[in-house]
C-alpha positions as CSV (number, residue, x, y, z in Angstrom):
1,M,0.0,0.0,0.0
2,Y,1.2,3.5,-0.8
3,E,0.3,7.1,-0.3
4,V,0.6,9.8,-3.0
5,H,2.1,13.2,-2.2
6,Q,0.7,15.2,-5.1
7,H,1.2,18.6,-3.7
8,T,5.0,18.3,-3.2
9,Q,7.7,18.9,-5.7
10,P,8.2,16.6,-7.4
11,P,5.0,14.7,-6.8
12,H,5.7,11.2,-5.6
13,A,4.4,8.1,-4.0
14,K,5.8,6.5,-0.9
15,A,5.3,2.9,0.4
16,V,3.3,2.7,3.6
17,Y,3.3,-1.0,4.0
18,S,3.7,-4.3,2.2
19,F,1.6,-7.3,3.1
20,R,1.8,-11.0,3.1
21,W,-1.2,-12.5,1.3
22,T,-3.6,-14.5,3.4
23,P,-6.4,-16.6,1.8
24,Q,-9.1,-14.1,0.7
25,T,-12.8,-14.8,-0.3
26,D,-14.2,-13.0,-3.3
27,P,-17.8,-11.7,-3.6
28,F,-18.9,-15.1,-5.1
29,G,-17.6,-17.1,-2.0
30,V,-14.5,-18.5,-3.8
31,V,-11.5,-18.7,-1.5
32,H,-8.2,-17.6,-3.1
33,P,-5.2,-19.1,-1.2
34,T,-2.8,-17.2,-3.5
35,I,-3.1,-14.1,-5.7
36,D,-4.5,-16.1,-8.6
37,Y,-7.1,-13.7,-9.9
38,P,-7.1,-9.9,-10.3
39,G,-9.6,-7.9,-8.5
40,V,-10.0,-10.1,-5.4
41,P,-11.0,-7.7,-2.6
42,V,-8.5,-7.8,0.2
43,D,-9.8,-7.9,3.8
44,H,-7.1,-5.8,5.4
45,S,-7.9,-7.1,8.9
46,T,-6.6,-10.5,7.9
47,I,-3.3,-9.7,6.3
48,D,0.2,-9.5,7.8
49,K,1.2,-5.8,7.3
50,Q,5.0,-5.1,7.0
51,F,5.8,-1.5,7.7
52,G,9.0,0.2,6.8
53,V,9.5,-1.6,3.5
54,L,11.1,0.8,1.1
55,A,10.7,3.6,3.7
56,K,13.1,5.9,1.9
57,A,12.0,5.2,-1.6
58,Q,10.1,7.8,-3.6
59,I,8.4,6.9,-6.8
60,P,7.6,9.7,-9.3
61,V,3.9,10.2,-9.9
62,R,2.9,10.0,-13.5
63,P,-0.9,9.5,-13.5
64,H,-2.4,8.0,-16.6
65,F,-5.0,5.5,-17.7
66,G,-3.7,2.1,-18.8
67,V,-6.7,1.4,-21.1
68,M,-8.0,3.9,-23.7
69,A,-10.0,2.8,-26.7
70,V,-12.9,3.5,-29.0
71,A,-15.2,0.7,-30.1
72,P,-13.7,-1.6,-32.7
73,R,-15.4,-2.2,-36.1
74,E,-15.7,-6.0,-35.3
75,S,-18.7,-7.3,-33.5
76,G,-18.5,-9.8,-30.7
77,M,-15.6,-10.3,-28.3
78,V,-12.5,-8.4,-29.2
79,D,-9.3,-8.8,-27.2
80,S,-7.8,-5.4,-26.1
81,I,-4.6,-7.1,-24.9
82,P,-2.4,-6.3,-26.8
83,P,-3.7,-3.0,-28.0
84,S,-4.8,-2.7,-31.6
85,Y,-5.9,0.0,-34.1
86,F,-8.8,1.1,-31.8
87,G,-6.5,1.5,-28.7
88,G,-6.8,-0.9,-25.8
89,N,-4.5,-1.8,-23.0
90,M,-1.6,0.5,-23.8
91,D,-0.1,0.9,-20.3
92,N,2.0,3.8,-21.3
93,W,2.8,6.5,-18.8
94,R,3.5,8.9,-21.6
95,A,-0.3,8.9,-22.3
96,G,-1.0,11.2,-19.4
97,K,-2.0,14.8,-18.9
98,G,-1.6,16.8,-22.1
99,A,-1.0,13.7,-24.4
100,H,-2.7,13.4,-27.8
101,L,-4.1,10.1,-28.8
102,F,-5.4,9.5,-32.4
103,L,-7.8,6.6,-32.9
104,P,-10.0,5.9,-35.9
105,V,-13.8,6.1,-35.3
106,S,-15.3,2.8,-36.6
107,V,-18.8,2.9,-35.1
108,A,-21.4,5.7,-34.6
109,G,-20.5,7.8,-31.6
110,A,-17.0,6.3,-31.2
111,L,-17.9,4.9,-27.8
112,F,-14.6,6.0,-26.2
113,S,-13.8,4.1,-23.0
114,V,-11.1,4.6,-20.4
115,G,-9.9,2.7,-17.4
116,D,-7.1,0.9,-15.5
117,P,-5.8,4.1,-13.8
118,H,-2.2,4.1,-12.5
119,A,-0.5,6.7,-10.2
120,S,2.8,5.7,-11.7
121,Q,4.3,3.0,-13.9
122,G,7.7,1.6,-14.8
123,I,8.6,-0.1,-18.1
124,Q,5.9,-2.7,-17.7
125,S,2.5,-2.9,-16.2
126,C,3.7,-5.3,-13.5
127,A,5.6,-2.4,-12.0
128,A,2.6,-0.1,-11.8
129,L,1.0,1.6,-8.9
130,P,-2.8,1.1,-9.5
131,S,-5.1,3.8,-8.3
132,S,-8.5,5.3,-8.7
133,A,-8.9,8.4,-10.9
134,R,-11.2,10.9,-12.4
135,S,-10.2,13.0,-15.3
136,P,-11.7,15.5,-17.7
137,A,-11.4,14.5,-21.3
138,Y,-11.4,16.7,-24.4
139,F,-11.9,15.4,-27.9
140,S,-11.2,16.7,-31.4
141,W,-13.1,14.9,-34.1
142,C,-11.6,14.7,-37.5
143,C,-13.7,13.6,-40.4
144,T,-12.9,12.8,-44.0
145,S,-13.3,16.4,-45.2
146,N,-10.4,17.3,-42.8
147,A,-12.8,19.5,-40.8
148,I,-12.0,19.5,-37.0
149,W,-14.4,20.1,-34.1
150,T,-12.7,20.7,-30.8
151,G,-14.4,21.1,-27.5
152,S,-15.0,19.5,-24.2
153,F,-16.9,16.2,-24.4
154,S,-20.5,16.0,-23.3
155,A,-23.3,13.8,-24.5
156,T,-25.0,16.9,-26.0
157,S,-22.0,18.2,-27.9
158,A,-21.1,14.7,-29.2
159,T,-24.6,14.0,-30.4
160,R,-24.8,17.4,-32.1
161,F,-21.5,16.8,-33.9
162,W,-22.4,13.3,-34.9
163,K,-25.7,14.4,-36.4
164,Q,-23.8,17.1,-38.4
165,M,-21.3,14.5,-39.7
166,T,-24.0,12.0,-40.6
167,N,-25.9,14.7,-42.5
168,G,-22.8,15.3,-44.6
169,C,-21.9,18.5,-42.8
170,C,-18.6,18.5,-41.0
171,R,-18.8,21.9,-39.4
172,A,-19.4,22.5,-35.7
């Protein structure tokens, strides 16, 4: 477990404690004697907490979402690991605040989805600090006539723009 110091310079995360896994029961009643499935809720009253682990280490905070994608053109189940033309599980810390991501729109409304937030990440996802996050998103839509609409995303603005595009008018 770690805590984030976002108002210090530079922003960083520090380890609070590590813990030894004890058998955990998921919401379906299945007991997990080892960490064999992601997302198993941990009952912190049952674990062996080890304080002082990496007490002097500071990990740079580079918040980003590991998964960013629009709906693919294929129907049915589509694997987003590894990422594809529509985005997916990119796990790239460079795709944080201020980054630009270009994805082709293959279905009406694009259906952009984001998730798997990280406070920081090393070279691979296994060295990431998972976190919860909320973030504003801003979209620029480019259509075949090279017209661009830029603005903050809302259901109303996206619907208005989509209607204009489908009517052959690519002006906002």
